N, C-alpha and C positions, 0 to 999 in steps of 0.2 A: 790225747785228742785236743786239738786246738779249736778255737772259735771257727764256725763254719761260714761266717758272713761278716762283711765289713761293718755292719751295724754294731757288732760287738766290739769293734776296735776303736771306740770313741775315746779311750784313755790312752794317749800316746806320750812317749818321752818328750820332755822339754828340757831347756837349759837348766843345769843345776842351780844357776843363779836365781831362777824363778822361785825356787823353794824359799829363798831368803825373804821373799815378799809375803809368804804365807804364814799365818800364825802357827806356832808350835802347839802341840796338844797341851792343855793345862792339866792340873791335877785331876780335875773333874772329867777330863777326856783322856782317860788312860789308854795306851796302846799295848795290846798283847800280841806278841809275835809268834808265828807258826811257820816252821820250815821242816819238811821231811828230811832235809839234808843236814840239819843242825847237829852239832856234836858237843854242845856245852852242858850247862847245868840243867837244861830242860825245865826252866821256870818261866819262860815267856817274856823275860824282861828286855831282851835285845835280840837282834838277828843271830848273834853267835850263841846265845843261850835260849833260843826259841824252843817252844814246845814242838815235839815231833808229831804229835797226834792232835788233830783239831778238837777232838772231844775234850782233851785236857784244858784247852784254851776256853772252851765254852763252859766247862765246870768252873774254871777260875772266874770267869765273868759273872756267873750266877752266885758263886760262893762268897766272893769278897764284897759284893754289893757296892762297888765303886763306879757304877755306870750312870750316865752314858759313857761308853767306852768303845774302842775300835779294835777289831781283830784283823791284823795284817797277815795274809797267807801267801807264802812263796809258792812258785810253780811246783807242781807235783800232783799226785793222785792221793786223795784222802777218802778213806772208807769209814763208815760209822760204827762198825762192829767190834773194833779193837782186836781184830784177828780171831774172834770167837765163832764167826759164821752165823751170828744171831740175826735173823731176818727182821726182827722187830726193832732192832736198834736203828736209830735215826739221829741226824744232827738236829738238836732241838735249839732253836734260836729264841732267846729271851727278849723281853722288851728293853729298849734303849741300848741294844748291842748291834753294832754295824760290822758286817763282814766285807772285807775288801780282798780281792784276789788280784793276780797279775804282777806280783813282785818277783824280782830276781833274788832278793835276799840281802841287799845292801842299801836300799833306798832310805832316805831320811824324811821324805815327804811323798804324799800320794801322787803328786803331779809327775813324778819320775817313773811311774809304772808304765809297762808296755804289755798289755794283756795278750797281744798276739805272740810276742816272743816268749812270754812266760805263762802258758796256760795253767790255770789253777782249777783242778777238776774234783768235784765231789761225786763219787761214784758208788752206785749200789751194786756193782758187779763184784761181789765179795770174794769170789775165787779168781777173778781176772780171766775168765774163760768164755765170755759172751760171744756167741755166734748169732748174728741177727737173722741169718737164714739157715738154721740147722736142718739136717735131714729129719723128716718126721718119722716117728716110729709106728704110726697108725694111720689108716685112711680116714679115721675120724677127723683128722686135721685138714683134709683136702675137700675143697668145695665141690659140690655137684658130683659126688660119688654115687654109688649104688644105694639101694635101700639099706638104711642102718649103717653100721661100721663094724670093723673087726675087733673092737674092744667092747665087750658087753658092759664093763664097769663104766667106761667113758660114755657110752651111749645112754646108759641109765641116768647118769648125772646130767647129761644134756637134756634128755626128755623131761626130767623132773623140773627143769627150769623153764620149759615151754608151756604156754597157756593151752596149746593144743599138741597132740602127739605127732606133729609134722615130721620130726626128725626120725621117728621110728618107721615111717613109711618111705621116705626118700630123702637122702642127704642133699643139703643145699648150702649156700654160702653162710646163712645165719647159723646153721648147725655147726659148721666148721669153726666159726669164730667163737661160738660158745664153748666148743671143745678146747680151743686155745686158752680160754679163761679157766675152765673147770678141770682140765686134764693136762696140767702143765708138763708132767713127766712124759706124756705121749707126744706133745706138740712143741714144747719149748724147753728141752732138757737142759740147755746151758743157762737158762734164765730162772729156773725154779728155785735157785739158791740166792737170788738177788734180794736186796732190801725191799720191803714193802713201800716205804717212803724214804727217799734219800734225805729230805729236809722237812722239818715240821715247824710251824710257827703257830702259837696259840696266844690270843689276847695280847698281842703286841700293838703298839701305836705307830703313828706315822714317823716317829723319830728312829724307827728301826729300818736298817738299810742293808740290801744285798747288792754288791757291785763287783763286776769283773770276774764272775764265776761261771764255769760250765757244770751243769747238773745232769747226770746221765745214769742210765742203768737201773732206774727204779722200776719195780715190777709189782704193781698192786693187784696181784691175783688173790682170791679170797682164802682166808683160813677157815677152819671148821665153823667158827662163830661169825664169819663174814665181816671181820673187823677192818680189813684193809683193801677194799675193792676200789679205792679212789686215790688220785694224787700220787702217782709213782715218783715224779720228780719233786713236787712240793705239795704238802698238805697244809693249807692255811685256814685256820678256824678262828673266827671273831677277831681277826687281825687286820691291820692296815699298813703293812710294810711297803717301803719303796724298793722296787727291784729294777736295776738298770745295768746295761752293758753285760747282760747275762745270756747264756745259751742253754736251752733245755733240749737235750738230744737223746733219742733212743730210749725214752721212758714209756711205760705202758700201764694200763689199768682199765678196769671195767668202765670207768667214767673219769674224765679229767686225767688222762694218762700222763700228761706232763705236769699240769697244775690243777688242783681242785681247791677252790676258795669259797668258803661260806662265811657270811658275816663280815663286818668291817668294810674298808674301802681301800684295798691295795692299789698301787699305781705301778705300771710297768712302762719302761722307757728304754729305747735302743736295745731291744732284746730279740733273740731268735728262738723259735720253736720249730724244730726240724726232726723228721723221721721218728716222731712219737706216734703212739697208736692207742686206739680204744678197742677192746674186744667187742665184737658185734658190729663195729663200723658205723653205727648210727649215733654215737655219742661224740662229744668234742674233746680234743686233747687238752684244751684249756677250758675248764668249766668254772664260770664265775657267776653263777646264779645266786640270787639272794643278797647281792651287794651291788655296788656301783663302781667298779674299778675303771680307771682310765688307762688307755693304751696309746702310747705315742712312739712313732717310729719303730714299730715292732714288725717282725717278719714271721709268718706262719707258712712254712715251706714243706711240701712233700710229706705231710702227715697222713697216716691211715685213720680216717675218720674226719669229722668236722674240725675246722681249725679252732674257733672260739665261740663259746656260747655265753650270752649275756641276757639279762632281763631287766635292766634299769635304764637310767637316762644318762649313761656315761658318754664321754667324748672319746672317739677313736680317730686319731689323726696321724697322717703320714705312714700308715701301715701297708703291708703287702700280704695278700693271701694268695699263694701260688701253688698249684699242683697238689692240692689236698684231695683225698678220695672221699670227701664229704663236702657239704657246703662250706665255703670259706668262713663266713660269719653268720652265725645263727642268732639274730637279735630276737629272742623268743617273745619278749613283750617289752613294754617300756617305750621311751622316745629317745633313742640314742642319736647323737650328732656325729656323723661320719664325714671326715674331711680329708681331701688329698690322699685317698686310699686306692690301691690297685687290687683288682680281683682278676686272676688269670689262670686258666687251665684247671679249675676246680670241677669236680664231678659229683652230682648228687641226684636224688629223686626230685626234690623240690628246691628250686633256687640254687643252681650250681655255684654262682659267685656268692650270693647273699640271700638269706630268707628272713622274713620278719613277720611277727604276729602282733606288733605294736604300731607305733607311728614314728618311723625314723625320718630324719632329714639327711640326705646325701648331697654333699657339695663337692664339686671338683673331683669326682671319682671316675675311675676307668675300669671297664669290664671287657676283658679280652678272652675269647676262646673258652668260655666256661660251658658246661654241658649239664642238662637235666634230662632224666628219662621220662619224667611226668610233666612238669610245667616250670617255666621260668628259668631258661638256661642261664641268663645273667642274674636276674633279681626276681624273687618271688615275694609279693606283698600280700599276706593273708590276714592282716590285722585290721586296724582302724583307719589306715590311710598312709600316705607317704609324700615326701617332697624330693624331687630330683632336680638339682640345679647345676648347670655347667658339667654335666656328666656325659661320658662317652661309652657307647655299647657297640663293639665291633666283633664279628665272628663268633658270637655266642650261639649255641644250638640247643634244641629240645627235640629229641627223637627217642622213642621208646615203644615197647610192645603194648598191645591192647588198644581199646577204643579211646580211653582217656589219656593215653600217653602222648608225649611229643607235642606239647602245646606251648606257644610263646617263646620264641628263641631268645629275645632280649629281656622283656619284662612281662610278668603276669601279675595283675593286680585284681584282688577279689572283693574287698570291702572298703567303704568309706571314700573320702576324696583323695584323688591323686593329682598332684601338681607337677608338671614337667616344664622347666624353664631352661632355655638356652642349652639344649642338649642335642647330641648327635647319635643317631642310630643307623649303622651301616653294615651291610653284609651279614646280618643275623638270619638264622634259618630254623625252620621247624616243620613238622608234619602239618601243623595248623598254626597260622599266624606267626610269621617270621619275626616281626618286630615287637610291637607293644600291644597288649590287650588289657582292657579294664572292664570289670563287672561292677565297678563303682563309678561315681562321677569323676571325670577326668578333664583337667584344664591344661592345654598345651599352648605355649607361646615361644616364639623365637627359636624354633628347633628344626632339625633336619632329619628326615626319614628317607633313606635311599638304599637301594640294592638289597633290601630284605626279601626273603623268599619263603614260600611254603608250597604245599602240594595242591592248593585250591585253584590257582590260576588267576586270581583277582589281584592285580598288581597293587592297587591302592590299599585294599584290605590286608595284604601281606605286610604293609608298612605299619599300619595303625588300624585297630579295630576295637569295637566296644559292644557291649550288650545293649542294644537299643530298646530293650524292654525294661531292664532293671536299672539302667544307668544313663548317663548323658555325656556328650562330648562337646567341649568348647575349644576351638582351635583358631589361633590368629597368628599372622606374621610368621608362618612356617612353610617349609618346603616338604612336600610329600610326593614321592614318585607315583605316577599314575593319577595325579590329582584330577578329579572330575567335578568338583564343587559340591558334591552331595553332603559333605560334612559342614558346609557353610563357613562362617567366619569371614574375617577381612585380612587382606595382605598375604594370602596364601597362594602358592603356585606349585607347578610340577616341573619347573626348570631345573636342569642339571646343575647342582651346586658347585661342580668343578673343584673337586678336592685336589690338593697338591700331589699326593701319591698314596691312594687309599690302601694299597697292600704293601707298601714300604719296600725297602731294598731287597727283602727276602722273597718278595712276590707271593706272600702268603697272607691272606686277609685274616684278621683276628689275632695278630701278634703285636708286641709292644713297639715295633718299629713302624707301624702304620702311621702315615702322615695324613691326617684328616683335617688339617688346616685348610683354609680357603685359598685358592689360587687368585692372583691379582685380578683376573677377569670374571670372578664368580659373581653371579647375580644375587647371592646371599649376603654380600657385603653391604652394610648400612640398610638392610632390609627388615630389621627388627622393629618392634613397636617403638614409637617416639619416646615414651616415658615408662620404661619397663620396671617392674619390681625387681630389686636386686637382693638376693639372699647373701651374696658375697661380692665384693668390689672387684675381684680379679677373675680372669678366665682360667681355662685349664692349663695354660702356660704360666700362670701367676702374673700376667700382664693386666693392665687396666681393662675392665670389662667393657667400657665404652670409649672408643677412639673416634675422632672426627665427628663428634656430636650425636651419633646414633649407633645403637647396638647392632652387631651382626647376628645372623642366624647361626645356630650351632654352638658348640662348646668352646670354640676358639675365636678370639677377636683378631681380625686382620689389621696389620699396620705397624707391627714392631719394627723400628728402624726407618720407617717411611715418614720422615719429619716434614717433608714438603707436601704430603698428601696426594702425590700423583700415582700411588699404587706401585711404586718401584723404589728400590733402595739404590741410590746413586750418590756420587760425591756432592751433588747439590743439597742433599739432606744435611750435610755438616753445617752449611750456611744457615739453613732454617733452624737448626737446633741452637746454634750460637746466638742467634738474635733473641732467643727466649731464655737463655741461661746465663748466670754469672757464676762460673765455677770458682771454688768447689762447692760452695754452699747452695747455689741455685736460687731460684726465685719462686714465689707462689704463682702458679700459672693463672693467667687471666686472658680473656679474649681468645685470639687465635692460637695462643700458646697452650691452651688446656689439653689439646690432643697430644702434646708431647710428654705428658706425665704418664709414661708407660707403666711404671710400677705402682701407680695409684697411691703415692704417698704425699700428695699435695705439694710437690716440690720438683721443679725441673732442674736436674743436676747431672753429675757424671754417671750416676747409676742409670739414668734414663739413656744417656748417650751409649751405654754399653750395648743397647739394642742395635744401634747402627754398627758398632764394631763387630758384633756377632754375625750380622748378616753380610756386611760388605767387606769385613776384614779378611785376612788370610786364613 
């Protein structure tokens, strides 16, 4: 099994000469070699004499006490049981030990690795027989069957774990997922022999690293004493490891099917979590409650259950939550900062893309095509407040059964203050309130609400609504379809914002090719407030947030490549740029040159000219 996403391919081969520039491991930084194909003395001292079993290398690292040290692992599949079939066996990573995968078995420095060409897999599939979609042996494992199921033993186990005897009366989805957890032989026969936890880390510090590995096949279903219901891929307890260029694939558990972390502050970077699952479907495949891990450039793709659960003030940057059958990100409490993150095609009851019980700040985030059956198709805020700046909500939906179902296609906010700055809400839909709803105080500025729909027939209220008994709305310098002045404020209008191509080349609203940038003749250009508060200096394209002296409405700033300020990109813009720049260093922009600093780095140089090249070039 190779890495499933380019994010994991961050370590690529380079010229061998580059290794000469890197320091060789010192005596204190011992390298232990592991290769399943080695045929030497099996002592880990070189590639030719590498350990064949990763467990031997980990024993060596712990036993000799000469760490910090590095374990270099060549391509291959490594299982933790030493061939015994012992489900309780796990790769135990000690403090100050770094695991590096992706080697072919000849390299002399880490920069020569190629993790795509040399997948290094830690697998809990002890018999090598996993079938991710095995034929079930009992209708206990099938959702929405008849009353009860055809295995009295399995049904009794499921009913015993329910607070009410629901599953004894009529089988439903929650009953079948419990059966998967409790009745492995009935529902998951090829996975019942898998490791409970593929990898475990206890009380390790931040100098412990996992890099370039695929972790798969963990099956944390319970034993008789309920010892292993969490962390099928990784169980991290009171540890702060750094995990990067890793893939967690097809792991399962009652909670934290891929990763369960308690205590410590682990950090995840450039990693993928895909096709993992949680029994019951209402837990998250990465459960990081009780600590504050950071996630940078990580993908949560097509998992069964919520993608990530947190409860701290961590930073989540450059991540993607796509196609999960639970909310993408559950920020249960705390005040996380979420930057440059995409939420697309996730499905849940509350908050299809993201839900929060704390006070998050979301900057430069995109929400496409998420769905909630109860409320908040894109984002559900049920805590103490939230900030949304430079965010985009397109094609999110909230439709569900019952009186209380299907509310707020884009955003549902319930308590505390909500601040919405320079954001775009387009084509979201719900049974009630297609766009944004707030039951707390809400302040909106420099934003666009257009084409949101619901079943009530009030165009303005379908875009933006609030509880006028319990909350208040302040809105300025914004575009709202159906605007009739009842919301008050200054600088607001109902003029068509004239997007470039709102449903994109695929003609489907709510997908990532939607072009919701402003067209050159848009009335929303330079229509924002004169001196806006800026949570971030760049727009959703990472261009300067203010061009030509005044902010635009919506998540995108118009003008990249338009150096002359005539709302068109032509050869004349080259002359305008040249008069303000001294390549290659550039100059600090002043006066009429300030609008040419497209990347907001206080310097007009060749990086800014790249905007012209992208628009006008071939």
